[in-house]
C-alpha positions as CSV (number, residue, x, y, z in Angstrom):
1,X,107.1,-51.8,37.8
2,X,108.8,-49.4,40.1
3,X,107.2,-48.1,43.2
4,X,107.1,-44.5,41.8
5,X,105.3,-45.5,38.6
6,X,102.6,-47.3,40.7
7,X,102.1,-44.1,42.7
8,X,101.8,-42.0,39.5
9,X,99.2,-44.4,38.0
10,X,97.2,-44.4,41.2
11,X,97.1,-40.6,41.3
12,X,96.1,-40.5,37.7
13,X,93.2,-42.8,38.3
14,X,92.0,-40.7,41.2
15,X,92.2,-37.6,39.0
16,X,90.2,-39.2,36.3
17,X,87.5,-40.3,38.8
18,X,87.3,-36.7,40.1
19,X,87.0,-35.2,36.6
20,X,84.2,-37.6,35.8
21,X,82.4,-36.8,39.0
22,X,82.7,-33.1,38.3
23,X,81.3,-33.5,34.7
24,X,78.4,-35.6,36.0
25,X,77.6,-33.0,38.7
26,X,78.0,-30.0,36.4
27,X,76.2,-31.1,33.2
28,X,74.1,-34.1,34.0
29,X,72.8,-33.1,37.4
30,X,73.2,-29.2,37.4
31,X,72.2,-27.2,40.4
32,X,68.9,-25.2,40.1
33,X,69.5,-21.5,39.7
34,X,68.3,-19.5,42.7
35,X,66.6,-16.4,41.4
36,X,66.5,-13.2,43.6
37,X,63.2,-12.5,45.2
38,X,61.3,-9.7,43.4
39,X,60.9,-6.5,45.3
40,X,57.4,-6.0,46.6
41,X,55.0,-3.8,44.5
42,X,51.5,-2.5,45.1
43,X,48.8,-4.8,43.7
44,X,46.2,-3.5,41.2
45,X,42.7,-2.9,42.5
46,X,40.5,-5.7,41.4
47,X,37.9,-5.2,38.7
48,X,34.3,-6.3,39.4
49,X,31.6,-7.0,36.8
50,X,28.1,-8.0,37.5
51,X,28.3,-9.6,34.1
52,X,30.5,-9.2,31.1
53,X,29.7,-10.1,27.4
54,X,30.4,-8.5,24.1
55,X,27.9,-6.2,22.3
56,X,27.6,-8.6,19.4
57,X,26.2,-11.2,21.8
58,X,23.3,-9.0,23.0
59,X,19.9,-9.8,21.3
60,X,17.8,-7.5,23.4
61,X,16.9,-6.1,26.8
62,X,14.0,-5.1,28.9
63,X,13.8,-2.2,31.3
64,X,11.5,-2.4,34.3
65,X,10.7,0.9,36.0
66,X,9.6,1.7,39.5
67,X,6.1,2.8,38.3
68,X,5.5,-0.7,36.8
69,X,6.1,0.3,33.2
70,X,8.4,-1.6,30.9
71,X,10.5,-0.9,27.8
72,X,11.4,-3.9,25.7
73,X,13.9,-3.8,22.8
74,X,14.9,-6.7,20.6
75,X,17.5,-6.6,17.8
76,X,16.2,-8.7,14.9
77,X,17.9,-10.0,11.8
78,X,15.8,-9.9,8.6
79,X,17.2,-10.5,5.1
80,X,20.7,-9.9,6.3
81,X,19.8,-6.5,7.8
82,X,19.3,-5.5,11.5
83,X,16.3,-3.7,12.8
84,X,15.0,-2.9,16.3
85,X,11.6,-4.1,17.5
86,X,10.4,-1.9,20.4
87,X,7.5,-2.1,22.8
88,X,5.7,0.0,23.5
89,X,5.8,1.6,20.1
90,X,6.1,5.4,19.8
91,X,3.0,6.6,17.8
92,X,4.5,9.9,16.7
93,X,8.3,10.1,16.4
94,X,9.4,6.5,16.5
95,X,12.7,5.7,18.1
96,X,16.3,6.6,17.2
97,X,18.3,3.6,16.0
98,X,21.5,5.2,17.0
99,X,20.3,5.9,20.6
100,X,19.0,2.3,20.9
101,X,22.3,0.9,19.6
102,X,24.2,3.0,22.0
103,X,22.3,1.5,24.9
104,X,22.7,-2.0,23.6
105,X,26.5,-1.5,23.7
106,X,26.2,0.0,27.2
107,X,24.3,-3.0,28.7
108,X,26.5,-5.6,27.1
109,X,28.5,-5.6,30.3
110,X,28.0,-3.9,33.7
111,X,31.1,-2.9,35.6
112,X,31.0,-2.3,39.3
113,X,32.9,0.3,41.2
114,X,33.3,-1.9,44.3
115,X,32.2,-5.0,46.0
116,X,30.1,-4.2,49.1
117,X,28.9,-7.5,50.6
118,X,28.8,-11.2,49.7
119,X,25.7,-13.2,50.8
120,X,24.0,-10.1,52.4
121,X,21.7,-10.8,55.3
122,X,19.1,-8.3,54.3
123,X,18.8,-6.8,50.8
124,X,16.5,-4.1,52.3
125,X,19.6,-2.5,53.7
126,X,20.5,-1.5,50.2
127,X,17.0,-0.9,48.8
128,X,17.3,-4.0,46.7
129,X,14.3,-5.8,48.3
130,X,12.1,-3.5,46.2
131,X,14.5,-2.2,43.5
132,X,13.8,1.1,41.8
133,X,14.9,-0.3,38.4
134,X,15.6,-3.7,36.9
135,X,17.3,-4.5,33.7
136,X,17.2,-7.9,31.9
137,X,19.6,-8.4,29.1
138,X,19.2,-11.3,26.6
139,X,21.9,-12.9,24.6
140,X,22.1,-14.7,21.3
141,X,22.9,-18.0,22.9
142,X,19.6,-18.0,24.8
143,X,21.2,-16.9,28.1
144,X,20.0,-13.8,30.1
145,X,21.0,-11.9,33.1
146,X,19.0,-9.5,35.4
147,X,20.5,-6.6,37.3
148,X,18.5,-4.7,39.9
149,X,19.4,-1.2,41.2
150,X,18.6,-0.1,44.8
151,X,19.4,3.0,46.8
152,X,22.0,5.7,46.1
153,X,25.1,5.4,48.3
154,X,25.4,7.9,51.2
155,X,28.6,9.5,50.0
156,X,29.3,9.3,46.2
157,X,26.9,9.2,43.3
158,X,26.9,5.5,43.2
159,X,24.0,3.0,43.4
160,X,23.8,-0.4,45.0
161,X,23.2,-3.3,42.5
162,X,22.8,-7.0,42.5
163,X,22.5,-9.6,39.7
164,X,20.7,-12.9,39.5
165,X,24.0,-14.6,38.9
166,X,25.3,-14.3,42.4
167,X,24.1,-13.1,45.8
168,X,26.6,-10.2,46.0
169,X,26.0,-6.5,46.4
170,X,28.1,-4.2,44.4
171,X,28.0,-0.4,43.6
172,X,27.9,1.0,40.1
173,X,28.6,4.6,39.0
174,X,26.0,7.3,38.7
175,X,26.8,7.9,35.0
176,X,26.2,4.3,34.0
177,X,23.1,4.2,36.1
178,X,21.8,7.3,34.3
179,X,22.3,5.6,30.9
180,X,20.7,2.4,31.9
181,X,17.6,4.0,33.5
182,X,16.6,6.3,30.7
183,X,12.9,6.5,30.0
184,X,11.5,5.4,26.6
185,X,10.8,9.0,25.6
186,X,14.5,9.7,25.8
187,X,15.1,7.4,22.8
188,X,12.6,9.2,20.5
189,X,13.8,10.3,17.1
190,X,12.9,14.0,17.8
191,X,13.5,16.5,15.0
192,X,16.8,18.3,15.1
193,X,18.7,20.8,12.9
194,X,22.3,20.5,11.6
195,X,25.1,22.2,13.4
196,X,27.8,24.1,11.5
197,X,31.5,24.1,12.3
198,X,32.2,27.5,10.9
199,X,30.3,30.8,11.1
200,X,30.6,31.3,7.4
201,X,28.7,28.0,6.9
202,X,25.9,29.4,9.0
203,X,25.5,32.5,6.9
204,X,25.7,30.7,3.5
205,X,23.6,27.6,4.5
206,X,20.5,28.9,6.4
207,X,18.5,30.5,3.7
208,X,15.1,31.0,5.4
209,X,14.0,31.6,8.9
210,X,10.8,32.8,10.6
211,X,10.4,34.1,14.2
212,X,6.9,34.4,15.5
213,X,6.7,36.3,18.7
214,X,4.2,35.7,21.5
215,X,2.0,38.5,20.3
216,X,1.8,36.9,16.9
217,X,4.2,39.2,15.1
218,X,6.0,37.2,12.4
219,X,9.6,38.1,11.4
220,X,10.5,36.3,8.2
221,X,13.8,36.6,6.4
222,X,15.3,35.0,3.3
223,X,18.9,34.8,2.2
224,X,19.1,36.6,-1.2
225,X,22.7,36.1,-2.4
226,X,21.9,37.0,-6.0
227,X,19.7,40.0,-5.1
228,X,16.9,38.6,-7.1
229,X,14.0,39.0,-4.7
230,X,11.4,41.6,-5.4
231,X,11.9,44.6,-3.3
232,X,15.6,44.1,-2.7
233,X,16.4,47.5,-4.0
234,X,19.4,47.8,-1.6
235,X,21.1,44.7,-3.0
236,X,21.2,43.3,0.5
237,X,22.1,39.7,1.3
238,X,18.9,39.3,3.4
239,X,15.3,40.3,2.7
240,X,12.5,40.6,5.2
241,X,9.1,39.6,3.9
242,X,7.1,39.8,7.1
243,X,5.8,41.9,8.9
244,X,6.9,44.2,6.0
245,X,9.0,43.9,2.9
246,X,12.5,45.4,3.4
247,X,16.1,44.7,2.8
248,X,18.0,43.9,6.0
249,X,21.4,44.8,7.4
250,X,23.6,41.8,6.9
251,X,25.7,42.2,10.1
252,X,22.6,42.4,12.3
253,X,20.9,39.4,10.6
254,X,24.2,37.4,10.9
255,X,24.4,38.2,14.6
256,X,20.9,36.8,15.0
257,X,21.8,33.7,13.0
258,X,24.7,33.2,15.4
259,X,22.1,32.7,18.1
260,X,19.6,30.7,16.1
261,X,22.1,28.2,14.6
262,X,23.3,27.2,18.1
263,X,19.9,25.8,19.0
264,X,21.0,22.5,20.6
265,X,18.5,20.3,22.4
266,X,19.6,19.8,26.1
267,X,17.2,17.0,27.0
268,X,13.8,15.4,26.4
269,X,11.8,16.3,29.5
270,X,8.7,14.0,29.0
271,X,5.1,14.2,27.9
272,X,2.2,16.5,28.7
273,X,-1.4,16.5,27.7
274,X,-3.4,19.3,26.1
275,X,-4.8,20.4,29.5
276,X,-1.2,21.2,30.7
277,X,-0.2,23.5,27.9
278,X,-0.7,26.7,29.9
279,X,1.4,25.3,32.7
280,X,4.4,25.4,30.4
281,X,3.6,28.6,28.6
282,X,2.5,26.7,25.5
283,X,-1.1,28.1,25.4
284,X,0.3,31.2,23.5
285,X,3.7,30.0,22.3
286,X,6.3,31.8,20.2
287,X,7.6,29.9,17.2
288,X,10.9,29.3,15.4
289,X,11.3,28.0,11.9
290,X,14.7,27.3,10.3
291,X,15.5,26.0,6.8
292,X,18.8,25.5,5.0
293,X,19.9,25.1,1.4
294,X,19.9,21.3,1.7
295,X,16.2,21.2,2.7
296,X,16.8,20.6,6.4
297,X,14.0,22.1,8.5
298,X,13.2,22.6,12.1
299,X,10.0,24.2,13.6
300,X,9.6,24.7,17.3
301,X,6.9,26.2,19.5
302,X,8.4,28.0,22.4
303,X,7.0,27.9,25.9
304,X,8.1,29.3,29.2
305,X,11.7,30.6,29.8
306,X,13.1,30.6,33.3
307,X,16.1,29.7,35.4
308,X,18.3,29.5,32.3
309,X,16.0,26.9,30.6
310,X,13.5,27.3,27.8
311,X,10.8,24.7,27.3
312,X,9.9,23.9,23.7
313,X,8.1,21.3,21.5
314,X,8.1,20.2,17.9
315,X,5.5,22.3,16.0
316,X,4.1,19.5,14.0
317,X,3.4,17.5,17.1
318,X,1.9,20.6,18.7
319,X,-0.5,21.0,15.8
320,X,-1.4,17.3,15.9
321,X,-2.2,17.7,19.6
322,X,-4.5,20.7,19.0
323,X,-6.2,18.8,16.1
324,X,-6.8,15.7,18.3
325,X,-4.5,13.5,16.2
326,X,-2.3,12.7,19.2
327,X,-2.9,12.8,22.9
328,X,0.5,13.9,24.1
329,X,3.2,16.6,23.5
330,X,6.8,15.9,24.1
331,X,8.6,18.7,26.0
332,X,12.2,19.6,25.1
333,X,14.6,21.9,26.9
334,X,17.0,24.4,25.4
335,X,19.3,27.0,26.9
336,X,17.7,30.4,27.5
337,X,20.4,32.2,25.4
338,X,19.0,30.4,22.2
339,X,15.8,32.5,22.5
340,X,17.0,36.1,23.1
341,X,15.1,37.0,20.0
342,X,11.7,36.7,21.8
343,X,11.8,40.4,22.5
344,X,13.5,41.4,19.2
345,X,12.3,44.6,17.5
346,X,12.1,43.8,13.8
347,X,13.0,47.3,12.9
348,X,16.5,46.8,14.2
349,X,17.0,44.4,11.2
350,X,16.1,46.8,8.5
351,X,18.6,48.7,6.4
352,X,18.5,52.3,7.3
353,X,20.6,53.9,4.6
354,X,20.8,57.3,3.1
355,X,20.4,55.9,-0.4
356,X,19.0,52.9,-2.2
357,X,20.0,52.3,-5.8
358,X,19.3,48.9,-7.4
359,X,22.4,47.2,-9.0
360,X,20.6,46.6,-12.3
361,X,19.8,50.3,-12.5
362,X,23.5,51.3,-12.1
363,X,26.0,51.6,-15.0
364,X,29.1,52.5,-13.1
365,X,30.5,53.6,-9.7
366,X,33.4,55.8,-8.8
367,X,35.0,55.4,-5.4
368,X,37.5,58.0,-4.1
369,X,39.2,57.3,-0.8
370,X,41.7,60.1,0.0
371,X,42.8,60.2,-3.7
372,X,42.8,56.4,-4.2
373,X,40.2,56.0,-7.0
374,X,38.4,52.8,-8.1
375,X,36.3,52.9,-11.3
376,X,33.7,50.1,-11.4
377,X,32.1,49.4,-14.7
378,X,29.1,47.1,-14.3
379,X,27.9,44.7,-17.1
380,X,25.3,41.9,-17.4
381,X,25.1,38.7,-19.4
382,X,22.7,35.8,-19.7
383,X,23.6,32.4,-18.2
384,X,22.1,29.1,-17.2
385,X,22.5,27.6,-13.7
386,X,23.6,24.0,-13.0
387,X,19.9,23.0,-12.7
388,X,19.1,24.6,-16.1
389,X,17.5,27.8,-15.0
390,X,18.1,30.9,-17.0
391,X,19.7,33.8,-15.0
392,X,21.2,37.2,-15.6
393,X,24.7,37.6,-14.2
394,X,26.1,40.9,-13.0
395,X,29.9,41.4,-13.1
396,X,32.2,44.3,-13.3
397,X,35.6,45.7,-14.3
398,X,37.4,47.7,-11.6
399,X,40.2,49.9,-13.0
400,X,40.2,47.5,-16.0
401,X,40.4,44.3,-13.9
402,X,37.7,41.7,-14.4
403,X,35.7,41.1,-11.2
404,X,33.5,38.0,-10.8
405,X,29.8,38.2,-9.9
406,X,30.2,37.3,-6.2
407,X,32.7,40.0,-5.5
408,X,30.9,42.5,-7.7
409,X,27.6,42.1,-5.7
410,X,29.3,42.1,-2.3
411,X,31.2,45.3,-3.1
412,X,28.0,46.9,-4.3
413,X,26.2,45.7,-1.2
414,X,28.8,47.5,0.9
415,X,28.4,50.6,-1.3
416,X,24.7,50.9,-0.2
417,X,25.2,49.7,3.4
418,X,26.1,53.1,4.9
419,X,23.6,52.5,7.7
420,X,22.7,55.9,9.1
421,X,23.3,56.4,12.8
422,X,20.7,59.1,12.9
423,X,19.7,62.5,11.7
424,X,22.5,65.1,12.1
425,X,21.8,67.2,15.2
426,X,21.2,70.9,14.6
427,X,24.4,72.8,15.0
428,X,26.6,69.7,14.7
429,X,30.1,70.5,13.5
430,X,31.8,68.8,10.5
431,X,34.4,69.7,7.9
432,X,33.1,71.5,4.8
433,X,35.7,69.8,2.6
434,X,35.8,66.1,2.0
435,X,38.3,63.6,0.7
436,X,36.0,60.5,0.4
437,X,33.2,60.2,-2.1
438,X,31.1,57.8,-4.1
439,X,29.4,58.5,-7.4
440,X,26.8,56.1,-8.8
441,X,26.0,56.7,-12.5
442,X,22.6,55.3,-13.6
443,X,21.7,53.8,-16.9
444,X,19.1,56.5,-17.4
445,X,22.0,59.1,-17.5
446,X,21.4,60.5,-14.0
447,X,23.8,60.1,-11.1
448,X,23.8,60.1,-7.3
449,X,26.7,61.6,-5.3
450,X,27.6,60.9,-1.7
451,X,30.4,62.8,0.1
452,X,31.7,62.2,3.6
453,X,32.6,65.1,5.9
454,X,34.7,64.3,9.0
455,X,33.0,65.0,12.3
456,X,35.4,63.0,14.6
457,X,37.6,59.9,14.4
458,X,34.5,57.6,14.4
459,X,31.8,59.5,12.5
460,X,31.2,61.3,9.2
461,X,28.5,63.6,8.2
462,X,26.9,62.2,5.0
463,X,25.9,64.5,2.2
464,X,23.7,63.0,-0.5
465,X,23.5,65.0,-3.7
466,X,24.8,68.1,-1.7
467,X,22.4,67.8,1.2
468,X,23.8,66.9,4.6
469,X,21.1,65.1,6.7
470,X,22.6,62.1,8.4
471,X,25.8,60.9,10.1
472,X,27.4,57.5,9.7
473,X,30.2,55.4,11.1
474,X,33.7,55.5,9.7
475,X,33.7,51.7,9.8
476,X,31.4,51.6,6.8
477,X,34.0,53.3,4.7
478,X,36.8,51.0,5.9
479,X,34.7,48.0,5.2
480,X,34.0,49.1,1.6
481,X,37.6,50.0,1.0
482,X,38.8,46.6,2.3
483,X,36.3,44.9,0.0
484,X,37.7,46.7,-3.1
485,X,41.3,45.9,-2.1
486,X,40.5,42.2,-1.7
487,X,38.8,42.0,-5.1
488,X,41.8,43.7,-6.8
489,X,44.1,41.1,-5.1
490,X,41.9,38.3,-6.5
491,X,40.7,37.4,-3.1
492,X,37.1,36.7,-2.3
493,X,35.1,39.5,-0.6
494,X,33.6,37.7,2.5
495,X,29.9,37.6,2.8
496,X,30.4,38.3,6.5
497,X,31.3,42.0,7.2
498,X,34.7,42.7,8.6
499,X,34.2,44.0,12.1
């Protein structure tokens, strides 16, 4: 073998060794990848819990108040259903399951706002040596935890707290503290009245209310949508039955209902005895009674009103207190605006109109608005309601178009509702001629004629059967004309007057 060949073989062997070494280092013993250091970022604030469980694990709780009283609630399972056992029992209202369940969810875990001190030297520094409130929560696995609340913090609306799980002082928020420390009376199932989302629902749902003023004057009003109540000769949507029988002006009653229907309980204030009634203006209370078409009812006695707050109580409990059937009365607060009616003059609700003609006495009506004429022919027929009661329906044809009962009655209501502003002053000026008139032809062959004579842009002198005695607003005419136009366009005439 030549010397050159030996050199080539030796070089090849070296090369093979190097390749094998490279493969071993690359694939059998690879270098660990060096990752870049992450850029520093702010750390999240730690979350602190005095304890943390799920609501489904809570079987009950006991509240211990500063005055030594207790409130114990247990969630029991009976025949596959849950019920609350509460001590002490409420002898009049009972307790609201929804409010108790809400608290049960609240106390399933207690989150702290901050950690104050571990292994505190003196709990008295935080008012925790003699806590103002203590809560013991029991769980379905037999475990329990107790949380005590001490003083309020100097700066924020927080409270110092400690649990029996660890010797560490935390702070918890004022809102959570307020929920946890509620008194038993705040869980009572006190009477309430439904709230309505739309104004129209208020006017069509509340069908009876009674206001009794402090001097004993009752103002009682019923919704009379079919104009069937005795004495409703004005075909009004509302009838007053006390202190006198009279049809009422719909827009005035509806403005009152806007106030009454927003009666929302602010808070349950606590209990008083019979000897304390005068202190809260309940020795001579006013009264409010509301009822809707579904049978919901609310009756309150109204006490003192001051500083934007009205003190009230449920009337049935008030009566029971006076009769000696209970020894306490639960006070409730409402906003003062809910009781603006306390000084209401009932005469402001009455219809004051130049004419009153019952719809069942009328045969036809002719409306003339600046030459636009509408002829309404009224007719009646017997019918049966959904509950099987016989009724007489009143419908109409206007310029030959069939008009349903609802629109017919609402148009006729506006026909009568020319609420007089007052007697025409002596020497008042108005136009002798007129371009707006209404003629009601009665079934007995007679007729009533009303003409409108312009005084100014807002008012008309009203001549009834040729005699000018009152003046009215122009808005009454526009309301009536709008009602006729809506009916002719197959749209419903609203119960609420267009303003």
